[in-house]
C-alpha positions in Angstrom: 50.4 52.8 62.3 49.0 54.9 59.6 50.5 58.4 59.4 48.7 61.4 58.1 48.9 65.1 58.1 51.5 67.8 58.0 51.1 69.1 61.6 48.3 71.5 60.8 45.1 69.6 61.0 43.2 72.8 61.9 44.8 75.2 59.4 41.8 75.2 57.1 38.4 76.8 57.9 37.0 73.6 59.2 33.4 73.4 60.4 32.4 71.5 63.4 28.7 72.3 63.8 26.4 70.4 66.0 24.6 67.5 64.4 21.2 68.7 65.3 18.8 66.2 66.6 16.5 64.8 64.0 12.8 65.6 64.0 11.2 64.1 67.0 14.5 62.9 68.4 15.1 63.3 72.2 17.2 66.2 73.2 20.6 65.5 74.7 23.1 67.6 76.7 25.0 68.1 73.5 22.2 70.2 72.2 23.0 72.7 75.0 26.2 73.7 73.3 26.9 75.5 70.0 29.8 73.3 69.0 30.7 75.3 65.9 30.6 78.5 67.9 32.7 77.0 70.7 35.4 75.8 68.2 35.4 79.2 66.5 35.8 81.1 69.8 38.6 78.7 70.9 40.4 79.1 67.6 40.2 82.9 67.7 41.3 83.1 71.4 44.2 80.6 71.2 47.7 81.6 70.0 49.0 79.4 67.2 52.2 78.6 69.1 55.8 79.6 68.9 57.0 81.4 65.8 59.4 79.3 63.8 60.7 79.2 60.2 58.9 76.9 57.9 61.9 74.5 57.8 61.8 74.3 61.6 58.1 73.5 61.7 58.5 70.8 59.0 61.4 69.3 60.8 59.4 69.1 64.1 56.5 67.4 62.3 58.8 64.9 60.6 60.5 64.0 63.9 57.2 63.4 65.6 56.0 61.2 62.8 59.2 59.2 62.7 59.1 58.9 66.5 55.5 57.6 66.3 56.6 54.8 63.9 59.3 53.6 66.2 57.3 54.0 69.5 54.7 51.3 69.2 57.1 48.3 68.8 59.3 49.8 71.5 56.3 50.0 73.9 55.4 46.4 73.0 58.9 45.2 73.7 58.8 46.8 77.2 55.3 45.6 78.1 55.0 42.3 76.3 51.8 43.4 74.6 53.0 42.2 71.2 49.7 41.0 69.9 48.0 44.3 70.9 50.8 46.1 69.1 50.3 44.2 65.9 46.6 45.0 66.0 47.2 48.7 66.8 49.7 49.0 64.0 47.0 48.1 61.5 44.2 50.2 63.0 45.7 53.3 64.6 46.0 56.6 62.7 48.8 58.9 63.7 48.1 62.6 63.3 50.6 65.4 63.9 48.3 68.4 64.5 48.3 72.0 65.5 46.3 73.4 68.3 43.1 73.9 66.3 43.3 70.3 65.2 43.4 69.2 68.8 40.5 71.5 69.6 38.4 70.0 66.8 39.2 66.4 67.9 38.2 67.2 71.5 35.1 69.0 70.3 33.9 65.9 68.5 34.8 63.6 71.5 33.0 65.8 74.0 30.0 66.2 71.7 29.7 62.4 71.2 29.8 61.7 74.9 27.3 64.5 75.8 25.1 63.2 73.1 24.5 60.2 75.3 23.3 62.3 78.2 19.6 63.3 78.2 18.6 66.9 78.5 16.8 67.1 81.8 15.0 70.3 80.8 12.7 68.2 78.6 11.5 66.4 81.7 10.2 69.6 83.1 8.3 70.9 80.1 9.3 73.5 77.5 12.0 76.0 78.6 11.7 79.7 77.9 13.5 80.3 74.6 15.4 83.3 75.9 16.5 81.4 79.0 17.6 78.4 76.8 19.5 80.7 74.4 21.3 82.4 77.3 22.2 79.1 78.9 23.5 77.7 75.6 25.6 80.8 75.1 27.1 80.5 78.6 28.0 76.8 78.1 29.4 77.4 74.6 31.7 80.1 76.0 32.8 77.9 78.8 33.5 75.0 76.5 35.5 77.3 74.2 37.7 78.3 77.1 38.3 74.7 78.1 39.2 73.7 74.5 41.6 76.6 74.2 43.3 75.8 77.6 43.8 72.1 76.9 45.1 72.8 73.3 48.0 74.9 74.6 49.1 72.4 77.2 48.7 68.8 75.9 51.7 67.3 74.0 49.9 64.3 72.8 46.5 62.6 73.2 44.9 59.3 72.1 41.3 59.4 71.1 39.2 56.2 70.5 37.3 56.5 67.3 34.0 55.9 69.0 34.5 59.1 71.0 35.3 61.4 68.2 33.7 60.1 65.0 33.4 62.8 62.3 36.1 65.1 63.6 37.4 67.5 61.1 34.4 67.4 58.8 34.6 70.1 56.2 38.3 70.7 56.3 40.7 70.4 53.4 44.1 69.2 54.6 45.4 65.6 54.5 45.2 65.3 58.3 41.6 66.5 58.3 40.7 63.9 55.6 42.3 61.3 57.8 40.2 62.4 60.7 37.1 61.8 58.6 38.3 58.5 57.0 39.6 57.1 60.3 36.7 58.1 62.5 36.1 54.5 63.6 39.7 53.8 64.5 41.9 55.0 67.4 43.8 58.2 66.7 47.1 59.3 68.2 47.4 63.0 68.1 50.8 64.7 68.6 50.6 68.4 69.0 53.6 69.9 67.1 53.6 73.5 68.4 53.3 72.4 72.0 56.2 70.0 71.7 58.3 72.6 69.9 57.5 75.2 72.6 58.5 72.9 75.4 61.7 71.9 73.6 62.7 75.5 73.3 61.6 76.7 76.7 63.4 73.9 78.6 66.2 73.4 76.1 65.4 69.7 75.7 66.9 67.4 73.1 65.1 67.9 69.8 65.3 64.2 69.0 64.6 62.7 72.4 61.6 64.8 73.3 59.5 63.7 70.3 60.5 60.1 71.1 59.5 60.5 74.7 56.1 61.9 73.8 55.4 59.3 71.2 56.4 56.4 73.5 54.0 57.7 76.2 51.1 58.0 73.8 51.9 54.7 72.1 51.5 53.0 75.5 47.9 54.4 75.6 47.3 53.0 72.1 48.5 49.6 73.4 46.1 49.8 76.3 43.1 50.3 74.0 44.2 47.4 71.8 44.8 45.1 74.7 41.5 46.0 76.3 39.0 46.5 73.6 36.2 46.8 76.2 37.9 49.8 77.9 36.4 52.5 75.8 32.8 51.3 76.3 33.5 50.8 80.0 34.8 54.3 80.5 32.1 55.9 78.4 29.4 54.1 80.4 30.9 55.4 83.7 31.2 58.9 82.4 27.7 59.0 80.9 26.2 57.8 84.2 28.0 60.5 86.1 27.1 63.2 83.6 23.5 62.1 83.6 23.4 62.6 87.3 25.0 66.0 87.0 22.5 67.1 84.4 19.4 65.8 86.3 16.5 68.0 87.0 17.5 70.9 89.3 16.2 70.9 92.9 14.5 73.9 94.3 16.9 76.9 94.4 19.5 75.2 92.2 20.5 76.6 88.8 19.2 74.9 85.7 21.2 72.2 84.1 22.8 74.4 81.4 23.9 76.9 84.1 25.3 74.1 86.2 27.2 72.7 83.2 28.6 76.1 82.3 29.8 76.6 85.9 31.3 73.1 86.0 33.1 73.6 82.7 34.5 77.0 83.8 35.7 75.3 87.0 37.4 72.7 84.9 39.3 75.4 83.1 40.6 77.0 86.2 44.3 76.4 87.1 44.0 76.8 90.8 41.9 73.8 91.7 43.1 71.2 94.2 45.1 68.6 92.4 43.2 65.4 91.7 39.9 66.4 93.3 36.7 66.6 91.3 34.9 69.9 91.4 32.3 70.2 94.2 29.9 71.3 91.4 30.1 67.7 90.3 30.3 65.8 93.5 27.7 67.8 95.4 25.0 66.5 93.0 26.2 62.9 92.8 24.7 60.1 94.8 26.7 57.3 96.3 26.6 55.2 93.2 27.7 58.0 90.9 30.5 59.0 93.3 31.7 55.4 93.2 31.7 55.5 89.5 33.7 58.7 89.5 36.2 57.2 91.9 36.5 54.1 89.5 37.2 56.4 86.6 39.9 58.2 88.6 41.4 54.9 89.5 41.4 53.8 85.9 43.0 57.0 84.8 45.7 56.6 87.4 46.4 53.1 86.1 46.6 54.2 82.4 48.9 57.1 83.2 50.9 55.2 85.7 51.4 52.4 83.1 52.7 54.9 80.6 55.1 56.3 83.3 56.4 52.8 84.1 57.1 52.2 80.4 59.1 55.4 80.3 61.0 54.1 83.3 62.4 51.3 81.2 64.0 53.7 78.7 67.8 53.5 78.8 70.3 56.3 77.9 71.8 54.0 75.3 68.6 54.5 73.3 67.5 58.0 74.5 70.7 59.8 75.6 68.9 62.7 77.5 66.4 60.4 79.2 67.5 61.4 82.7 67.1 65.1 82.0 63.7 64.4 80.4 62.6 62.6 83.6 63.8 65.5 85.7 62.1 68.2 83.7 58.9 66.5 82.7 58.4 64.9 86.1 58.3 68.4 87.7 55.9 69.8 85.1 53.0 67.3 85.6 51.2 69.6 88.1 50.5 72.1 85.3 47.0 70.7 84.7 47.7 69.3 81.2 44.8 66.9 81.3 42.5 66.3 78.4 39.3 68.1 78.0 37.2 65.2 79.3 39.6 64.6 82.3 39.5 68.2 83.3 35.7 68.4 83.0 35.4 65.4 85.3 38.1 66.7 87.6 40.0 63.4 87.3 42.8 64.6 85.0 46.1 62.9 85.7 47.9 65.5 87.7 51.0 64.9 89.8 49.3 62.8 92.5 47.8 60.4 90.0 51.0 60.0 88.0 52.8 59.2 91.3 50.1 56.8 92.6 49.4 55.1 89.3 53.1 54.7 88.5 53.7 53.3 92.0 50.9 50.8 91.5 52.3 49.6 88.2 55.9 49.5 89.5 54.7 47.6 92.6 52.9 45.0 90.4 55.7 44.7 87.8 58.3 44.3 90.6 56.5 41.3 92.0 54.8 39.6 89.1 56.4 41.2 86.0 54.6 42.8 83.0 53.0 39.4 82.3 51.3 39.6 85.6 50.3 43.2 85.2 48.8 42.5 81.8 46.0 40.5 83.5 44.5 43.9 84.1 43.5 44.3 80.4 41.4 41.1 80.3 38.1 42.4 81.7 36.7 45.4 83.7 36.7 43.3 86.9 40.4 43.2 86.8 40.9 46.9 86.9 42.3 48.1 90.2 39.7 49.4 92.7 40.3 52.9 94.1 41.5 51.5 97.4 44.0 49.2 95.6 45.8 52.0 93.7 47.9 52.6 96.8 48.0 48.9 97.7 49.3 46.9 94.7 49.7 43.9 96.8 46.0 43.8 97.4 45.3 43.8 93.7 47.9 41.0 93.2 46.2 38.9 95.9 42.7 39.5 94.4 44.0 38.5 91.0 45.5 35.3 92.5 48.9 36.1 91.1 
């Protein structure tokens, strides 16, 4: 995998302004957010991370980069996805970033997805400029809060290039240049200040924790390489759900921008019920969109459960503190450390999804091995249905394994 950056992808005064719609182009939901303003607000409101001497920060970055280099072949050895690993090694860019770097990447990913969602206000005629400006300001502030929250909690994240093309435009560091140059390739982001903070707070091994994080994220890289259709599939499901959410308001309902602001603020709350989408989403969804949302949740459970099962295979001979890492990190999964997109949809991989998804993968691997499980990456029809996540034997039977 291609490495880039020194752990501070957001250290420069990067711009992430909205790519305004061209003359005559249809408006999209992305036009309802001031992306540059949201990023600026998030950057100002988010602490940089733990204070540490320069040598400590450089060491943390170096350990993450080295761990990333070792993690992909390690994950391939465990899963048997060797061909996918070779492809991923040639196409994936590894970026060790700070919190602002993660905010920028998530800004571009959300903007790209929302750009596919039509603006329902245009279906109802021109909107009062003052009302549109007020709504845009509310959504922008809510998005800024979501970006800031996620950037302080996520240890690592994998972004398909198609979801975040153009991230980091206008910045000056090597990592930012890589974000621009590699916009069409998957990117594995490792968040140095968050890893350092967790290591200090929980007194975890400074060598093993980066290796653990990198192995988890490398498993997600393998998933994308083994299932090249996965990004398009998930994007289509998410776009359909978001389009329903942003549809014309019924009598007495708030306008689309107001609903979006409320949904984003709800996503940033820490007290929501684990694993349940916000009623602000589901109350406006029809049966078809609810089914799509359930399918997305089941897929997220599979992806996270697969990564958990890979970590199950780690032995103390290679990661001496692996038992302590399992004990500590296993109890911290309910902290809401989902990505921005997952939190917005209410399907972030919280404790219940880790447990269910991991149980599904373990159940399948226990009966048909990783070779049998890898059938899931062949086509969308092979993904587990929501009702199969808790019944791996049903998926095995449906696959004819």
